[in-house]
C-alpha positions in Angstrom: -0.2 -0.2 0.1 1.5 3.2 -1.1 2.1 6.2 1.2 -0.9 8.9 1.3 0.5 12.5 1.0 -2.3 15.0 2.4 -2.0 19.2 1.8 -2.1 21.1 4.7 -3.3 24.5 5.7 -1.1 25.2 8.8 -1.3 27.5 11.3 2.3 29.2 12.8 4.0 26.6 14.1 6.2 26.0 16.6 10.4 24.4 15.6 9.3 21.0 17.3 5.8 21.4 15.6 6.8 21.7 12.1 9.3 18.7 12.7 6.7 16.2 13.9 4.7 17.3 10.8 7.1 17.4 7.6 10.0 15.4 9.5 8.6 12.4 10.5 7.7 9.4 8.8 4.0 8.9 10.0 1.5 5.9 10.1 -1.6 5.1 11.7 -1.9 2.9 14.7 -3.3 -0.4 14.2 -6.1 0.2 16.7 -7.7 3.2 15.0 -10.6 4.6 16.3 -13.3 6.2 14.3 -12.4 9.6 15.8 -8.6 9.9 15.4 -6.0 8.7 12.9 -3.0 8.7 15.4 0.6 8.5 14.5 2.4 7.8 18.0 6.4 7.6 16.7 6.6 11.6 17.2 6.2 11.1 20.8 9.3 8.6 20.9 11.3 11.1 18.8 10.5 14.2 20.3 9.8 13.4 23.9 12.3 15.8 25.6 11.0 18.4 23.3 8.4 21.3 24.5 5.0 21.5 23.2 3.5 24.4 25.2 -0.4 24.3 25.1 -1.9 27.3 22.2 -4.4 26.9 19.9 -6.7 24.4 21.5 -10.3 25.2 20.0 -12.1 22.4 19.5 -11.4 20.1 16.6 -13.0 19.5 13.3 -13.2 16.8 10.7 -9.9 17.3 8.7 -7.8 19.1 11.4 -4.6 18.2 12.3 -3.3 18.2 16.1 -0.5 17.7 18.2 -1.0 16.5 21.8 0.6 19.3 24.1 3.0 19.4 27.5 -0.6 19.2 29.2 -0.6 15.4 28.4 2.9 14.5 29.3 2.6 10.1 28.5 0.9 11.5 24.6 2.8 14.6 24.1 4.0 15.2 20.8 1.6 12.6 19.0 0.4 13.6 15.7 -3.6 13.2 15.0 -6.1 13.5 12.1 -9.4 14.1 13.7 -11.7 12.0 12.0 -15.3 13.2 13.9 -15.7 16.8 15.5 -15.2 16.8 19.3 -14.4 18.7 22.2 -10.7 19.7 22.8 -9.8 19.2 26.6 -6.9 21.6 26.2 -4.2 19.0 25.6 -4.2 19.0 22.2 -2.8 21.8 19.7 -4.7 22.4 16.4 -1.9 23.1 13.7 -3.3 22.9 10.7 -6.2 21.5 8.8 -7.0 19.7 5.5 -8.6 21.8 2.6 -12.2 20.8 2.6 -11.3 19.1 -1.1 -9.2 16.9 0.1 -11.1 15.7 3.2 -12.5 12.7 1.1 -8.8 11.5 1.4 -9.6 10.7 5.2 -11.8 7.7 4.0 -8.4 6.1 3.1 -6.7 6.4 6.2 -6.7 2.8 7.8 -4.5 1.1 10.3 -0.7 0.8 9.7 -1.1 3.1 6.4 1.8 5.5 6.0 0.9 9.1 5.4 2.4 12.6 5.2 1.9 16.2 4.5 2.9 19.0 2.1 1.9 22.4 2.6 -0.9 23.9 0.9 
């Protein structure tokens, strides 16, 4: 199965968030939920980096989020939102997929590799 490349309209990113987004090989966890597609490798690679809380608005389908310092165990994990949900303040909304590409979310499945390019 080939890697899925997603276009992202990003917000202002910290240096760590930019590295997580663009310099990390992402793949969907095997236990994918209906709510999120989770890439957990960044939380290992960037465990010693700070991810301060910011832009913690409620999340919409197609948003891309990174878990912040408020949730230390998962800090640095990148997630793609599949269903609208409230944000408890522990996830930074760092960007979103354009409306014309949100149908690609239906192709995310367990173990699928994915990456991002700037819109």
